[in-house]
One Martini backbone bead per residue (centre of mass of N, CA, C, O) as a GRO file, in nm:
protein
   99
    1ARG     BB    1  -0.660  -1.251  -4.318
    2LEU     BB    2  -0.561  -1.456  -4.107
    3GLU     BB    3  -0.258  -1.389  -4.131
    4GLU     BB    4  -0.286  -1.095  -4.042
    5MET     BB    5  -0.397  -1.156  -3.754
    6ASN     BB    6  -0.162  -1.329  -3.659
    7GLY     BB    7   0.049  -1.104  -3.688
    8LEU     BB    8  -0.082  -0.907  -3.487
    9ILE     BB    9  -0.072  -1.093  -3.241
   10LYS     BB   10   0.231  -1.135  -3.240
   11ASP     BB   11   0.309  -0.836  -3.210
   12LEU     BB   12   0.160  -0.789  -2.945
   13ALA     BB   13   0.309  -1.001  -2.774
   14GLU     BB   14   0.595  -0.881  -2.818
   15SER     BB   15   0.535  -0.597  -2.701
   16ARG     BB   16   0.461  -0.695  -2.416
   17GLN     BB   17   0.732  -0.824  -2.349
   18ALA     BB   18   0.900  -0.561  -2.394
   19ALA     BB   19   0.722  -0.393  -2.172
   20ALA     BB   20   0.820  -0.548  -1.955
   21VAL     BB   21   0.897  -0.492  -1.617
   22VAL     BB   22   1.197  -0.531  -1.446
   23VAL     BB   23   1.248  -0.558  -1.104
   24PRO     BB   24   1.489  -0.511  -0.913
   25PRO     BB   25   1.629  -0.577  -0.647
   26GLU     BB   26   1.688  -0.441  -0.366
   27GLU     BB   27   1.912  -0.269  -0.217
   28PRO     BB   28   2.084  -0.281   0.049
   29ASP     BB   29   2.097  -0.134   0.346
   30ASP     BB   30   2.256   0.034   0.615
   31LEU     BB   31   2.130  -0.051   0.920
   32LYS     BB   32   2.368   0.059   1.111
   33LEU     BB   33   2.269   0.367   1.093
   34ILE     BB   34   2.085   0.272   1.306
   35SER     BB   35   2.017   0.331   1.612
   36GLY     BB   36   2.062  -0.002   1.758
   37ILE     BB   37   2.218  -0.119   1.501
   38GLY     BB   38   2.412  -0.383   1.452
   39PRO     BB   39   2.559  -0.648   1.313
   40VAL     BB   40   2.375  -0.858   1.450
   41LEU     BB   41   2.096  -0.729   1.393
   42GLU     BB   42   2.129  -0.710   1.092
   43GLY     BB   43   2.149  -1.015   1.047
   44LYS     BB   44   1.870  -1.083   1.163
   45LEU     BB   45   1.706  -0.908   0.970
   46ASN     BB   46   1.807  -1.032   0.708
   47GLY     BB   47   1.705  -1.321   0.783
   48ALA     BB   48   1.397  -1.190   0.784
   49GLY     BB   49   1.408  -0.984   0.513
   50ILE     BB   50   1.549  -0.720   0.629
   51THR     BB   51   1.724  -0.454   0.414
   52THR     BB   52   1.551  -0.181   0.445
   53TYR     BB   53   1.426   0.121   0.524
   54GLN     BB   54   1.142   0.078   0.411
   55GLN     BB   55   1.071  -0.169   0.582
   56ILE     BB   56   1.098  -0.032   0.857
   57ALA     BB   57   0.904   0.213   0.806
   58ALA     BB   58   0.650  -0.011   0.752
   59LEU     BB   59   0.603  -0.104   1.026
   60THR     BB   60   0.402  -0.265   1.229
   61ASP     BB   61   0.306  -0.347   1.538
   62ASP     BB   62   0.300  -0.652   1.483
   63GLU     BB   63   0.583  -0.669   1.353
   64VAL     BB   64   0.738  -0.559   1.591
   65GLU     BB   65   0.657  -0.776   1.792
   66ARG     BB   66   0.771  -1.015   1.632
   67LEU     BB   67   1.064  -0.919   1.610
   68GLU     BB   68   1.120  -0.888   1.917
   69SER     BB   69   1.050  -1.195   1.986
   70ASP     BB   70   1.184  -1.369   1.724
   71VAL     BB   71   1.460  -1.203   1.642
   72ILE     BB   72   1.596  -0.981   1.857
   73ASN     BB   73   1.519  -1.000   2.169
   74PHE     BB   74   1.387  -0.683   2.215
   75SER     BB   75   1.181  -0.531   2.408
   76GLY     BB   76   1.103  -0.206   2.274
   77ARG     BB   77   1.340  -0.116   2.085
   78ILE     BB   78   1.216   0.009   1.825
   79HIS     BB   79   1.066   0.245   1.970
   80ARG     BB   80   1.285   0.357   2.159
   81ASP     BB   81   1.491   0.405   1.896
   82ASP     BB   82   1.334   0.484   1.638
   83TRP     BB   83   1.358   0.317   1.365
   84ILE     BB   84   1.138   0.436   1.185
   85GLY     BB   85   1.231   0.731   1.183
   86GLN     BB   86   1.521   0.677   1.091
   87ALA     BB   87   1.448   0.538   0.824
   88LYS     BB   88   1.308   0.780   0.697
   89THR     BB   89   1.551   0.971   0.706
   90LEU     BB   90   1.752   0.790   0.546
   91TYR     BB   91   1.582   0.768   0.292
   92LEU     BB   92   1.575   1.069   0.225
   93LYS     BB   93   1.883   1.107   0.211
   94LYS     BB   94   1.938   0.882  -0.013
   95TYR     BB   95   1.660   0.929  -0.222
   96GLY     BB   96   1.485   1.211  -0.197
   97LYS     BB   97   1.236   1.069  -0.039
   98THR     BB   98   0.939   0.989   0.095
   99ILE     BB   99   0.734   0.751   0.289
   0.00000   0.00000   0.00000
């Protein structure tokens, strides 16, 4: 009976490992399609870990302030050029769903 239980536990462990879903890293989006982001700013954003429309669309006011002061060095640029709105539109166009 003990061997049967050990076999069941082993089978359960193996099935859980097989069922584990590995999420590949997101493909970077072409952030230069957002008006106001050129190659230099895209490089700075990528360096800060921002590579997708979804990340830009989800920026909070605190994150915007930090990016503008520490990364892109353009105060007010993100809201003035509506990067968040543009990112949402580009995400919908590319992936067919809204954020």
